[in-house]
Z-matrix of the N, CA and C atoms (Angstrom, degrees):
N
C 1 1.500
C 2 1.504 1 109.49
N 3 1.358 2 114.37 1 145.54
C 4 1.483 3 117.75 2 -176.75
C 5 1.583 4 107.12 3 -147.12
N 6 1.379 5 110.27 4 145.18
C 7 1.431 6 114.43 5 170.98
C 8 1.485 7 110.19 6 -81.44
N 9 1.280 8 118.81 7 163.33
C 10 1.440 9 124.15 8 -172.84
C 11 1.560 10 111.92 9 -135.03
N 12 1.261 11 119.18 10 130.55
C 13 1.385 12 128.05 11 178.57
C 14 1.547 13 108.23 12 -115.54
N 15 1.315 14 116.54 13 127.19
C 16 1.430 15 123.01 14 -177.70
C 17 1.472 16 111.15 15 -116.44
N 18 1.400 17 119.60 16 118.07
C 19 1.472 18 120.46 17 179.39
C 20 1.529 19 106.91 18 -112.57
N 21 1.360 20 109.82 19 134.15
C 22 1.525 21 118.06 20 179.88
C 23 1.527 22 106.53 21 -98.08
N 24 1.384 23 113.58 22 126.16
C 25 1.514 24 116.08 23 178.49
C 26 1.492 25 106.75 24 -137.17
N 27 1.405 26 114.63 25 176.87
C 28 1.466 27 121.04 26 173.43
C 29 1.521 28 111.29 27 95.17
N 30 1.302 29 115.65 28 -176.45
C 31 1.477 30 119.53 29 177.49
C 32 1.499 31 113.82 30 -63.98
N 33 1.400 32 112.37 31 150.96
C 34 1.456 33 117.39 32 -173.46
C 35 1.516 34 108.27 33 -65.60
N 36 1.362 35 124.06 34 -31.55
C 37 1.385 36 121.90 35 -176.79
C 38 1.465 37 112.91 36 -72.09
N 39 1.320 38 119.39 37 -29.08
C 40 1.448 39 124.36 38 -179.56
C 41 1.508 40 113.78 39 -134.90
N 42 1.375 41 117.65 40 68.88
C 43 1.449 42 119.83 41 -174.36
C 44 1.427 43 109.49 42 -66.58
N 45 1.305 44 119.82 43 149.92
C 46 1.464 45 130.34 44 173.54
C 47 1.501 46 110.83 45 -115.19
N 48 1.369 47 116.88 46 151.06
C 49 1.479 48 118.79 47 178.68
C 50 1.493 49 108.77 48 -119.97
N 51 1.328 50 113.75 49 136.07
C 52 1.419 51 123.12 50 167.84
C 53 1.455 52 113.94 51 -106.68
N 54 1.302 53 118.41 52 122.63
C 55 1.420 54 124.83 53 -170.41
C 56 1.567 55 108.51 54 -103.31
N 57 1.284 56 119.71 55 125.75
C 58 1.495 57 125.57 56 -177.72
C 59 1.474 58 105.31 57 -121.80
N 60 1.356 59 120.76 58 118.31
C 61 1.393 60 122.11 59 171.24
C 62 1.487 61 115.41 60 -83.47
N 63 1.315 62 116.86 61 124.97
C 64 1.446 63 122.20 62 176.38
C 65 1.483 64 112.80 63 -88.45
N 66 1.359 65 116.57 64 87.01
C 67 1.409 66 121.65 65 -170.65
C 68 1.532 67 114.88 66 -57.50
N 69 1.368 68 115.32 67 133.63
C 70 1.420 69 122.14 68 179.74
C 71 1.486 70 107.57 69 -92.68
N 72 1.339 71 119.91 70 108.24
C 73 1.479 72 127.01 71 -173.71
C 74 1.600 73 106.85 72 -72.76
N 75 1.301 74 115.35 73 -20.12
C 76 1.542 75 118.46 74 178.11
C 77 1.513 76 108.99 75 -65.32
N 78 1.297 77 121.05 76 -28.60
C 79 1.455 78 124.98 77 174.48
C 80 1.500 79 111.35 78 85.70
N 81 1.333 80 118.80 79 4.28
C 82 1.578 81 119.00 80 177.81
C 83 1.563 82 109.07 81 -133.00
N 84 1.296 83 112.37 82 164.08
C 85 1.441 84 121.24 83 -175.62
C 86 1.593 85 108.95 84 -70.36
N 87 1.317 86 114.60 85 140.66
C 88 1.463 87 114.85 86 173.40
C 89 1.514 88 116.01 87 156.24
N 90 1.378 89 121.87 88 -26.76
C 91 1.442 90 117.55 89 -173.41
C 92 1.592 91 114.70 90 -73.30
N 93 1.316 92 114.96 91 136.70
C 94 1.470 93 120.95 92 -177.91
C 95 1.515 94 108.04 93 -128.30
N 96 1.399 95 113.81 94 117.92
C 97 1.507 96 118.24 95 177.26
C 98 1.466 97 110.04 96 -74.72
N 99 1.303 98 117.47 97 143.55
C 100 1.458 99 123.94 98 -179.94
C 101 1.483 100 114.84 99 -122.29
N 102 1.387 101 118.51 100 -29.40
C 103 1.414 102 119.48 101 -174.26
C 104 1.513 103 110.15 102 -144.47
N 105 1.308 104 117.58 103 157.02
C 106 1.432 105 126.94 104 -175.33
C 107 1.555 106 111.83 105 -153.75
N 108 1.329 107 114.98 106 136.71
C 109 1.481 108 120.05 107 179.31
C 110 1.498 109 108.01 108 -67.80
N 111 1.358 110 115.04 109 163.67
C 112 1.479 111 121.24 110 -176.12
C 113 1.577 112 110.65 111 -59.18
N 114 1.375 113 114.16 112 -34.80
C 115 1.452 114 117.43 113 -175.88
C 116 1.476 115 112.88 114 -93.07
N 117 1.394 116 118.14 115 1.02
C 118 1.473 117 119.41 116 177.45
C 119 1.525 118 114.03 117 80.90
N 120 1.319 119 118.49 118 7.66
C 121 1.494 120 119.68 119 -171.81
C 122 1.497 121 112.87 120 -88.01
N 123 1.314 122 119.54 121 -12.59
C 124 1.486 123 123.19 122 179.21
C 125 1.495 124 108.36 123 -140.08
N 126 1.359 125 115.74 124 125.07
C 127 1.439 126 120.65 125 178.68
C 128 1.605 127 108.16 126 -122.63
N 129 1.236 128 116.09 127 138.82
C 130 1.523 129 121.52 128 -176.92
C 131 1.516 130 111.74 129 -121.06
N 132 1.294 131 117.51 130 154.56
C 133 1.484 132 118.68 131 175.08
C 134 1.533 133 111.65 132 177.76
N 135 1.300 134 115.01 133 -171.05
C 136 1.408 135 122.08 134 -172.65
C 137 1.498 136 111.48 135 -134.14
N 138 1.396 137 118.87 136 132.27
C 139 1.402 138 125.58 137 173.74
C 140 1.545 139 106.71 138 -91.22
N 141 1.310 140 119.26 139 106.64
C 142 1.396 141 121.38 140 -176.22
C 143 1.512 142 112.88 141 -82.34
N 144 1.262 143 120.46 142 -9.49
C 145 1.433 144 123.66 143 175.30
C 146 1.555 145 109.23 144 -77.06
N 147 1.277 146 117.34 145 -37.78
C 148 1.453 147 123.59 146 -179.48
C 149 1.450 148 118.18 147 -100.91
N 150 1.402 149 115.13 148 -17.51
C 151 1.459 150 122.90 149 -175.28
C 152 1.536 151 114.61 150 76.45
N 153 1.355 152 116.53 151 19.02
C 154 1.454 153 124.42 152 177.95
C 155 1.453 154 115.38 153 -97.81
N 156 1.360 155 114.45 154 139.70
C 157 1.423 156 117.97 155 168.91
C 158 1.520 157 107.69 156 -86.97
N 159 1.373 158 115.52 157 157.49
C 160 1.469 159 117.55 158 -178.80
C 161 1.491 160 109.81 159 -150.00
N 162 1.354 161 117.72 160 161.78
C 163 1.422 162 123.68 161 169.61
C 164 1.491 163 108.01 162 -137.07
N 165 1.306 164 118.05 163 160.29
C 166 1.461 165 124.90 164 178.30
C 167 1.584 166 108.09 165 -133.83
N 168 1.347 167 113.60 166 132.56
C 169 1.460 168 121.69 167 169.41
C 170 1.589 169 108.96 168 -127.64
N 171 1.267 170 118.08 169 159.64
C 172 1.473 171 119.45 170 177.50
C 173 1.547 172 110.01 171 -64.42
N 174 1.276 173 118.46 172 -30.16
C 175 1.477 174 122.06 173 -177.26
C 176 1.554 175 112.12 174 -80.93
N 177 1.301 176 115.52 175 -45.99
C 178 1.430 177 118.39 176 -178.28
C 179 1.466 178 119.84 177 -97.58
N 180 1.309 179 117.27 178 -8.70
C 181 1.428 180 125.33 179 -176.88
C 182 1.526 181 111.65 180 65.11
N 183 1.401 182 117.00 181 -144.59
C 184 1.408 183 124.57 182 -177.40
C 185 1.493 184 110.07 183 -79.25
N 186 1.338 185 117.52 184 119.26
C 187 1.446 186 122.51 185 -175.88
C 188 1.531 187 110.10 186 -123.83
N 189 1.361 188 116.46 187 121.40
C 190 1.479 189 120.82 188 178.03
C 191 1.516 190 107.37 189 -80.02
N 192 1.356 191 118.10 190 123.19
C 193 1.430 192 121.86 191 172.87
C 194 1.502 193 114.15 192 -76.88
N 195 1.350 194 115.16 193 -34.72
C 196 1.460 195 123.88 194 -176.50
C 197 1.506 196 109.07 195 125.34
N 198 1.404 197 116.06 196 -171.62
C 199 1.419 198 121.18 197 -178.38
C 200 1.528 199 110.70 198 -57.12
N 201 1.369 200 115.28 199 135.92
C 202 1.423 201 120.93 200 179.37
C 203 1.511 202 111.87 201 139.81
N 204 1.340 203 118.98 202 -168.35
C 205 1.410 204 127.57 203 177.29
C 206 1.510 205 112.63 204 -133.75
N 207 1.239 206 116.71 205 146.49
C 208 1.423 207 122.86 206 175.19
C 209 1.582 208 105.60 207 -128.34
N 210 1.384 209 116.80 208 127.12
C 211 1.437 210 122.38 209 -167.00
C 212 1.533 211 112.44 210 -118.19
N 213 1.337 212 115.68 211 -27.57
C 214 1.481 213 116.05 212 -178.39
C 215 1.542 214 107.64 213 -159.23
N 216 1.335 215 115.15 214 169.19
C 217 1.452 216 118.98 215 -177.84
C 218 1.578 217 107.37 216 -149.16
N 219 1.300 218 113.26 217 143.69
C 220 1.489 219 120.44 218 175.84
C 221 1.480 220 111.37 219 -94.16
N 222 1.299 221 119.19 220 162.13
C 223 1.391 222 124.71 221 -179.37
C 224 1.536 223 112.40 222 -63.26
N 225 1.261 224 117.98 223 -19.26
C 226 1.520 225 122.27 224 178.34
C 227 1.496 226 111.65 225 -84.52
N 228 1.416 227 115.44 226 -3.03
C 229 1.502 228 117.06 227 177.94
C 230 1.502 229 112.43 228 96.81
N 231 1.353 230 119.32 229 2.27
C 232 1.478 231 120.09 230 -178.79
C 233 1.609 232 102.39 231 -84.41
N 234 1.404 233 108.98 232 130.21
C 235 1.436 234 114.92 233 -178.01
C 236 1.510 235 108.65 234 -113.81
N 237 1.326 236 123.50 235 148.07
C 238 1.444 237 125.43 236 -170.37
C 239 1.574 238 110.33 237 -128.73
N 240 1.313 239 114.78 238 144.15
C 241 1.505 240 118.76 239 179.59
C 242 1.494 241 109.03 240 -179.97
N 243 1.307 242 115.40 241 -137.37
C 244 1.476 243 117.72 242 173.52
C 245 1.527 244 109.48 243 -148.76
N 246 1.282 245 119.51 244 160.09
C 247 1.424 246 123.38 245 179.21
C 248 1.499 247 108.54 246 -161.44
N 249 1.413 248 113.93 247 158.21
C 250 1.496 249 119.36 248 170.68
C 251 1.486 250 114.50 249 -72.28
N 252 1.294 251 115.67 250 109.40
C 253 1.472 252 118.94 251 -171.80
C 254 1.590 253 107.23 252 -136.29
N 255 1.320 254 119.25 253 153.95
C 256 1.488 255 123.20 254 -177.36
C 257 1.514 256 111.71 255 -59.33
N 258 1.350 257 113.81 256 145.96
C 259 1.474 258 123.09 257 173.99
C 260 1.547 259 108.09 258 -129.80
N 261 1.298 260 119.62 259 132.28
C 262 1.469 261 118.51 260 -173.98
C 263 1.507 262 117.47 261 -64.58
N 264 1.298 263 115.03 262 -17.07
C 265 1.481 264 120.98 263 -175.57
C 266 1.541 265 113.31 264 -112.40
N 267 1.322 266 114.20 265 13.34
C 268 1.475 267 118.59 266 -179.93
C 269 1.543 268 108.87 267 -133.32
N 270 1.352 269 119.84 268 139.76
C 271 1.436 270 122.34 269 -172.57
C 272 1.565 271 114.95 270 -72.51
N 273 1.313 272 115.63 271 -14.26
C 274 1.490 273 118.72 272 -179.50
C 275 1.466 274 110.63 273 -133.42
N 276 1.279 275 119.14 274 171.08
C 277 1.443 276 123.93 275 176.99
C 278 1.519 277 111.98 276 -61.47
N 279 1.336 278 116.47 277 141.50
C 280 1.425 279 122.09 278 -176.79
C 281 1.505 280 113.29 279 -119.05
N 282 1.379 281 118.55 280 136.95
C 283 1.376 282 118.51 281 177.83
C 284 1.438 283 112.53 282 -73.59
N 285 1.291 284 119.33 283 118.49
C 286 1.515 285 121.19 284 -170.85
C 287 1.589 286 108.99 285 -147.72
N 288 1.322 287 112.09 286 160.41
C 289 1.356 288 120.48 287 175.20
C 290 1.503 289 110.79 288 -58.40
N 291 1.376 290 117.56 289 144.81
C 292 1.400 291 121.79 290 -176.78
C 293 1.569 292 113.24 291 -164.47
N 294 1.334 293 116.54 292 157.94
C 295 1.412 294 115.31 293 170.86
C 296 1.580 295 110.40 294 -118.02
N 297 1.276 296 115.24 295 153.68
C 298 1.503 297 121.52 296 -172.44
C 299 1.573 298 106.94 297 -123.84
N 300 1.377 299 117.07 298 139.63
C 301 1.341 300 124.53 299 178.84
C 302 1.519 301 109.22 300 -135.83
N 303 1.292 302 118.02 301 134.14
C 304 1.529 303 122.97 302 179.45
C 305 1.489 304 107.11 303 -58.45
N 306 1.299 305 116.04 304 127.45
C 307 1.424 306 120.66 305 178.90
C 308 1.494 307 117.59 306 90.63
N 309 1.413 308 110.45 307 -13.13
C 310 1.501 309 116.53 308 -175.06
C 311 1.623 310 107.97 309 -113.86
N 312 1.311 311 116.24 310 -39.46
C 313 1.354 312 120.81 311 -173.80
C 314 1.579 313 113.14 312 95.05
N 315 1.284 314 114.10 313 -160.69
C 316 1.464 315 122.58 314 178.78
C 317 1.538 316 113.73 315 -81.26
N 318 1.320 317 118.33 316 137.42
C 319 1.397 318 122.73 317 163.79
C 320 1.517 319 116.32 318 -121.87
N 321 1.319 320 118.32 319 120.01
C 322 1.469 321 121.48 320 -170.37
C 323 1.586 322 110.86 321 -76.06
N 324 1.333 323 114.54 322 143.36
C 325 1.459 324 120.65 323 176.95
C 326 1.522 325 110.13 324 -98.11
N 327 1.287 326 117.58 325 -11.89
C 328 1.506 327 118.48 326 -177.08
C 329 1.531 328 113.69 327 81.16
N 330 1.353 329 111.80 328 -150.35
C 331 1.478 330 119.71 329 178.95
C 332 1.439 331 110.54 330 -139.11
N 333 1.338 332 116.79 331 -159.43
C 334 1.407 333 124.61 332 -173.12
C 335 1.608 334 109.31 333 -59.84
N 336 1.338 335 120.28 334 132.52
C 337 1.461 336 119.59 335 -175.99
C 338 1.511 337 112.82 336 -56.83
N 339 1.336 338 115.97 337 125.95
C 340 1.459 339 122.36 338 177.00
C 341 1.520 340 112.33 339 88.58
N 342 1.373 341 117.67 340 0.08
C 343 1.469 342 119.01 341 -178.13
C 344 1.482 343 108.74 342 -116.95
N 345 1.364 344 118.33 343 116.84
C 346 1.414 345 123.44 344 176.78
C 347 1.499 346 111.92 345 -80.21
N 348 1.292 347 120.23 346 157.73
C 349 1.437 348 124.28 347 176.28
C 350 1.503 349 114.05 348 -55.12
N 351 1.375 350 117.65 349 134.58
C 352 1.431 351 119.87 350 177.92
C 353 1.506 352 110.72 351 -106.15
N 354 1.375 353 112.69 352 -13.25
C 355 1.484 354 117.53 353 177.25
C 356 1.532 355 105.50 354 -155.62
N 357 1.408 356 117.12 355 138.06
C 358 1.453 357 118.35 356 -174.36
C 359 1.519 358 112.85 357 -65.71
N 360 1.312 359 121.86 358 -21.73
C 361 1.428 360 124.31 359 -174.84
C 362 1.548 361 111.11 360 -83.96
N 363 1.306 362 117.28 361 -30.38
C 364 1.476 363 121.51 362 -168.87
C 365 1.494 364 110.73 363 -124.15
N 366 1.315 365 119.51 364 94.48
C 367 1.479 366 121.52 365 178.12
C 368 1.479 367 110.24 366 -129.10
N 369 1.412 368 118.79 367 -56.20
C 370 1.427 369 121.28 368 176.80
C 371 1.561 370 110.48 369 -163.92
N 372 1.314 371 114.80 370 157.85
C 373 1.489 372 117.90 371 -178.42
C 374 1.535 373 107.75 372 -146.27
N 375 1.390 374 117.36 373 136.77
C 376 1.433 375 120.03 374 174.42
C 377 1.485 376 111.63 375 -108.40
N 378 1.379 377 114.98 376 143.31
C 379 1.444 378 121.32 377 -173.43
C 380 1.535 379 116.00 378 -124.23
N 381 1.233 380 118.03 379 -15.83
C 382 1.501 381 120.30 380 -176.99
C 383 1.565 382 112.41 381 -152.78
N 384 1.234 383 115.33 382 154.59
C 385 1.455 384 124.72 383 175.25
C 386 1.547 385 113.76 384 -138.49
N 387 1.293 386 117.84 385 139.97
C 388 1.469 387 120.80 386 177.74
C 389 1.504 388 109.57 387 -62.24
N 390 1.342 389 114.21 388 109.94
C 391 1.514 390 116.46 389 -164.87
C 392 1.577 391 112.93 390 -75.64
N 393 1.300 392 119.58 391 -24.33
C 394 1.361 393 123.82 392 -177.62
C 395 1.570 394 113.55 393 -72.03
N 396 1.294 395 111.73 394 -44.31
C 397 1.571 396 117.87 395 -176.91
C 398 1.531 397 110.04 396 -113.65
N 399 1.300 398 121.18 397 -15.86
C 400 1.460 399 117.80 398 178.61
C 401 1.524 400 116.93 399 67.81
N 402 1.356 401 115.29 400 19.44
C 403 1.456 402 118.31 401 -172.41
C 404 1.426 403 114.60 402 -101.22
N 405 1.329 404 120.02 403 -26.04
C 406 1.504 405 121.34 404 -177.06
C 407 1.542 406 111.01 405 -114.30
N 408 1.392 407 114.51 406 132.03
C 409 1.417 408 121.51 407 -177.88
C 410 1.586 409 104.88 408 -120.12
N 411 1.324 410 121.36 409 135.18
C 412 1.410 411 125.70 410 -175.54
C 413 1.565 412 111.64 411 -124.38
N 414 1.327 413 116.28 412 151.44
C 415 1.458 414 117.72 413 -178.16
C 416 1.542 415 110.56 414 -179.75
N 417 1.287 416 115.68 415 -152.89
C 418 1.488 417 122.26 416 177.89
C 419 1.488 418 110.57 417 -139.85
N 420 1.321 419 113.26 418 152.74
C 421 1.446 420 120.00 419 179.72
C 422 1.576 421 110.42 420 -131.34
N 423 1.273 422 118.34 421 143.12
C 424 1.507 423 120.58 422 -179.22
C 425 1.508 424 108.89 423 -82.27
N 426 1.368 425 111.59 424 135.44
C 427 1.426 426 121.36 425 171.36
C 428 1.510 427 111.73 426 -95.60
N 429 1.337 428 118.46 427 -31.01
C 430 1.443 429 124.41 428 173.78
C 431 1.567 430 105.92 429 -163.44
N 432 1.349 431 114.82 430 -161.33
C 433 1.449 432 116.18 431 -172.38
C 434 1.435 433 113.65 432 -70.81
N 435 1.383 434 123.41 433 -11.33
C 436 1.474 435 123.42 434 -172.83
C 437 1.488 436 111.73 435 -127.82
N 438 1.332 437 119.76 436 -18.52
C 439 1.453 438 121.57 437 -171.73
C 440 1.535 439 115.84 438 -119.82
N 441 1.261 440 115.80 439 140.48
C 442 1.491 441 120.43 440 -178.87
C 443 1.490 442 111.54 441 -128.35
N 444 1.349 443 115.99 442 155.85
C 445 1.447 444 120.83 443 178.07
C 446 1.577 445 109.18 444 -121.97
N 447 1.330 446 114.76 445 136.80
C 448 1.492 447 119.45 446 175.32
C 449 1.577 448 108.04 447 -69.16
N 450 1.299 449 115.99 448 151.39
C 451 1.464 450 119.80 449 178.08
C 452 1.565 451 109.58 450 -141.35
N 453 1.285 452 114.98 451 157.18
C 454 1.470 453 122.02 452 161.44
C 455 1.599 454 107.25 453 -127.61
N 456 1.290 455 116.10 454 146.85
C 457 1.402 456 121.62 455 -176.59
C 458 1.517 457 109.88 456 -137.11
N 459 1.331 458 118.91 457 127.74
C 460 1.469 459 119.35 458 -176.88
C 461 1.462 460 108.15 459 -123.63
N 462 1.401 461 115.98 460 155.48
C 463 1.466 462 121.98 461 -179.25
C 464 1.499 463 112.49 462 -65.82
N 465 1.380 464 112.79 463 -29.02
C 466 1.507 465 117.07 464 -175.34
C 467 1.524 466 113.90 465 -103.87
N 468 1.435 467 114.00 466 -1.67
C 469 1.442 468 115.11 467 -179.01
C 470 1.459 469 114.74 468 -133.56
N 471 1.380 470 118.70 469 -15.30
C 472 1.382 471 119.59 470 -179.05
C 473 1.521 472 114.34 471 82.24
N 474 1.362 473 115.65 472 -145.19
C 475 1.433 474 120.22 473 -168.42
C 476 1.576 475 110.65 474 -93.21
N 477 1.342 476 113.27 475 141.15
C 478 1.465 477 116.92 476 172.04
C 479 1.563 478 109.05 477 -144.10
N 480 1.310 479 117.80 478 125.71
C 481 1.407 480 124.48 479 -177.00
C 482 1.552 481 111.46 480 -84.78
N 483 1.353 482 115.97 481 132.06
C 484 1.443 483 120.79 482 -177.49
C 485 1.504 484 111.37 483 -105.36
N 486 1.334 485 119.67 484 135.26
C 487 1.413 486 122.73 485 176.14
C 488 1.512 487 110.46 486 -128.29
N 489 1.348 488 113.19 487 165.26
C 490 1.522 489 115.96 488 -173.91
C 491 1.509 490 112.13 489 -92.36
N 492 1.259 491 120.19 490 -4.18
C 493 1.466 492 123.46 491 173.03
C 494 1.505 493 113.43 492 76.42
N 495 1.343 494 120.56 493 23.23
C 496 1.464 495 125.04 494 176.91
C 497 1.546 496 107.55 495 -126.13
N 498 1.319 497 111.77 496 156.16
C 499 1.490 498 120.28 497 -176.18
C 500 1.581 499 108.23 498 -79.10
N 501 1.322 500 118.30 499 -25.56
C 502 1.535 501 119.49 500 -175.89
C 503 1.380 502 112.35 501 -80.86
N 504 1.308 503 118.86 502 -28.45
C 505 1.509 504 122.83 503 -168.88
C 506 1.587 505 106.39 504 -65.86
N 507 1.346 506 110.61 505 131.85
C 508 1.517 507 111.98 506 177.60
C 509 1.501 508 110.48 507 -116.26
N 510 1.270 509 120.89 508 -18.19
C 511 1.458 510 122.43 509 178.04
C 512 1.542 511 112.24 510 -138.17
N 513 1.277 512 118.96 511 147.47
C 514 1.414 513 123.67 512 179.69
C 515 1.457 514 111.15 513 -138.64
N 516 1.351 515 119.74 514 142.43
C 517 1.462 516 123.90 515 -179.61
C 518 1.521 517 108.59 516 -138.34
N 519 1.321 518 115.90 517 129.07
C 520 1.486 519 123.38 518 172.09
C 521 1.518 520 109.08 519 -96.37
N 522 1.299 521 115.63 520 122.96
C 523 1.501 522 118.96 521 -172.22
C 524 1.524 523 112.56 522 -110.63
N 525 1.335 524 119.16 523 -20.57
C 526 1.420 525 117.40 524 -177.20
C 527 1.480 526 107.29 525 -161.28
N 528 1.348 527 117.45 526 169.28
C 529 1.484 528 121.24 527 -175.72
C 530 1.527 529 106.28 528 -150.42
N 531 1.374 530 118.04 529 145.75
C 532 1.445 531 121.84 530 -177.45
C 533 1.511 532 109.46 531 -68.73
N 534 1.352 533 115.69 532 165.55
C 535 1.496 534 119.05 533 -176.08
C 536 1.453 535 115.05 534 -58.98
N 537 1.321 536 119.10 535 -31.58
C 538 1.493 537 122.68 536 -178.29
C 539 1.526 538 112.33 537 -95.13
N 540 1.385 539 117.04 538 -2.05
C 541 1.364 540 121.57 539 176.93
C 542 1.563 541 113.82 540 83.62
N 543 1.289 542 121.26 541 2.37
C 544 1.431 543 124.84 542 -175.49
C 545 1.566 544 115.90 543 -75.26
N 546 1.335 545 118.22 544 -24.70
C 547 1.436 546 125.78 545 -172.24
C 548 1.510 547 107.81 546 -130.52
N 549 1.289 548 116.91 547 128.39
C 550 1.509 549 126.48 548 176.01
C 551 1.484 550 108.77 549 -113.57
N 552 1.275 551 119.99 550 136.49
C 553 1.450 552 123.59 551 176.45
C 554 1.506 553 108.80 552 -119.32
N 555 1.443 554 111.76 553 155.78
C 556 1.402 555 118.41 554 179.63
C 557 1.452 556 111.48 555 176.94
N 558 1.333 557 115.57 556 -150.29
C 559 1.444 558 121.92 557 -179.09
C 560 1.535 559 112.61 558 -142.28
N 561 1.389 560 110.83 559 156.39
C 562 1.528 561 121.62 560 175.84
C 563 1.484 562 104.04 561 -117.80
N 564 1.321 563 118.66 562 129.33
C 565 1.457 564 126.08 563 174.12
C 566 1.532 565 111.68 564 -102.89
N 567 1.399 566 112.58 565 121.76
C 568 1.476 567 119.77 566 -179.90
C 569 1.532 568 110.56 567 -76.31
N 570 1.305 569 115.02 568 -179.24
C 571 1.477 570 122.40 569 -178.07
C 572 1.493 571 110.52 570 -67.16
N 573 1.396 572 117.90 571 -28.42
C 574 1.485 573 124.27 572 -178.97
C 575 1.523 574 112.57 573 -86.42
N 576 1.299 575 118.18 574 7.97
C 577 1.437 576 119.97 575 176.89
C 578 1.579 577 112.98 576 90.22
N 579 1.302 578 120.60 577 -9.27
C 580 1.390 579 124.43 578 -174.85
C 581 1.524 580 109.12 579 -78.69
N 582 1.325 581 116.80 580 142.71
C 583 1.479 582 121.33 581 -179.77
C 584 1.514 583 108.45 582 -116.28
N 585 1.379 584 113.28 583 143.54
C 586 1.475 585 120.92 584 178.82
C 587 1.522 586 107.34 585 -131.61
N 588 1.317 587 118.21 586 146.33
C 589 1.428 588 124.25 587 -176.78
C 590 1.572 589 112.77 588 -70.20
N 591 1.311 590 115.81 589 142.54
C 592 1.410 591 122.10 590 178.55
C 593 1.543 592 111.70 591 -139.35
N 594 1.310 593 115.65 592 156.66
C 595 1.478 594 119.61 593 168.71
C 596 1.601 595 107.55 594 -130.96
N 597 1.219 596 117.65 595 155.85
C 598 1.464 597 122.96 596 177.79
C 599 1.544 598 106.18 597 -127.38
N 600 1.437 599 116.35 598 133.93
C 601 1.396 600 117.47 599 -174.25
C 602 1.607 601 112.37 600 -134.74
N 603 1.203 602 128.27 601 21.41
C 604 1.493 603 128.57 602 4.36
C 605 1.511 604 117.63 603 -85.27
N 606 1.320 605 114.23 604 -8.86
C 607 1.495 606 114.98 605 -178.38
C 608 1.534 607 110.08 606 -68.48
N 609 1.394 608 118.96 607 141.58
C 610 1.517 609 116.42 608 -179.51
C 611 1.468 610 112.09 609 -70.81
N 612 1.336 611 113.38 610 150.12
C 613 1.475 612 120.45 611 176.40
C 614 1.535 613 108.19 612 -142.97
N 615 1.322 614 114.25 613 122.75
C 616 1.480 615 118.73 614 178.12
C 617 1.543 616 108.37 615 -72.33
N 618 1.378 617 119.86 616 135.32
C 619 1.412 618 124.41 617 -176.64
C 620 1.515 619 109.25 618 -100.98
N 621 1.291 620 123.13 619 1.25
C 622 1.455 621 125.20 620 178.13
C 623 1.521 622 110.40 621 89.27
N 624 1.365 623 112.05 622 -174.00
C 625 1.457 624 120.19 623 -177.33
C 626 1.538 625 111.48 624 -140.23
N 627 1.300 626 116.29 625 152.36
C 628 1.460 627 121.60 626 179.99
C 629 1.526 628 111.67 627 -91.08
N 630 1.321 629 114.88 628 -10.11
C 631 1.520 630 120.83 629 -172.38
C 632 1.515 631 106.97 630 -99.97
N 633 1.331 632 117.12 631 110.12
C 634 1.479 633 121.95 632 -173.47
C 635 1.555 634 115.69 633 -121.17
N 636 1.369 635 113.45 634 1.83
C 637 1.459 636 118.66 635 -176.52
C 638 1.596 637 108.78 636 -61.89
N 639 1.344 638 113.39 637 -45.21
C 640 1.453 639 120.37 638 179.75
C 641 1.497 640 106.41 639 -128.74
N 642 1.300 641 116.21 640 100.33
C 643 1.515 642 118.32 641 178.52
C 644 1.531 643 118.70 642 -53.53
N 645 1.377 644 111.35 643 -22.74
C 646 1.466 645 118.13 644 177.14
C 647 1.545 646 115.68 645 -71.75
N 648 1.361 647 113.25 646 -16.29
C 649 1.495 648 119.51 647 -175.74
C 650 1.531 649 106.89 648 -127.19
N 651 1.336 650 117.89 649 68.54
C 652 1.481 651 117.96 650 176.03
C 653 1.520 652 113.53 651 -69.94
N 654 1.297 653 117.32 652 149.85
C 655 1.483 654 123.75 653 174.63
C 656 1.502 655 110.32 654 -133.87
N 657 1.259 656 115.25 655 153.27
C 658 1.459 657 123.01 656 174.61
C 659 1.488 658 112.21 657 152.21
N 660 1.293 659 113.00 658 138.88
C 661 1.541 660 118.09 659 171.62
C 662 1.452 661 109.92 660 -122.56
């Protein structure tokens, strides 16, 4: 099995496509690409059959990073996701938000300030990075077995927890961020389990819902 990258080039009237297969050295089906740099020179993703994160470059081809997930990449080559990494207050490696750089490996971001891991599988996860400057990473962190908080993390400012600004919201998740880091998008989950789309600029703003049959049960991410 192989991943495939298609590049469109040539005149607009008669575009041509160049197909490049991103060979899966694991030899089995499963890798899913999630992020790509603006120039297409670095692709990141996760192989859910093996549990390995991977990246691809024209020079190195398909490279297995190891256990973990990669979900996005900035143009400076910083990749984000999560991996099992050491935590000073837990006896074993903890699955936590982290960034990865070629030649440097993983760097853990930790979890909510002041909150130690309560389970090695569920601590924090990162999903997006500001692609133009590579400075802001966004994701979610677990408060307990059922509730999560959205977060943004920057290299110059560290950790910042994001909330939706309403009393009913119980969980929040940041899923992506604009190229310059000024806008974060994600969702707010209400007490009834329904999710509605939000953005932070950094103030929270409800984006509405597409589900209007029963206003008491809105849905949307």
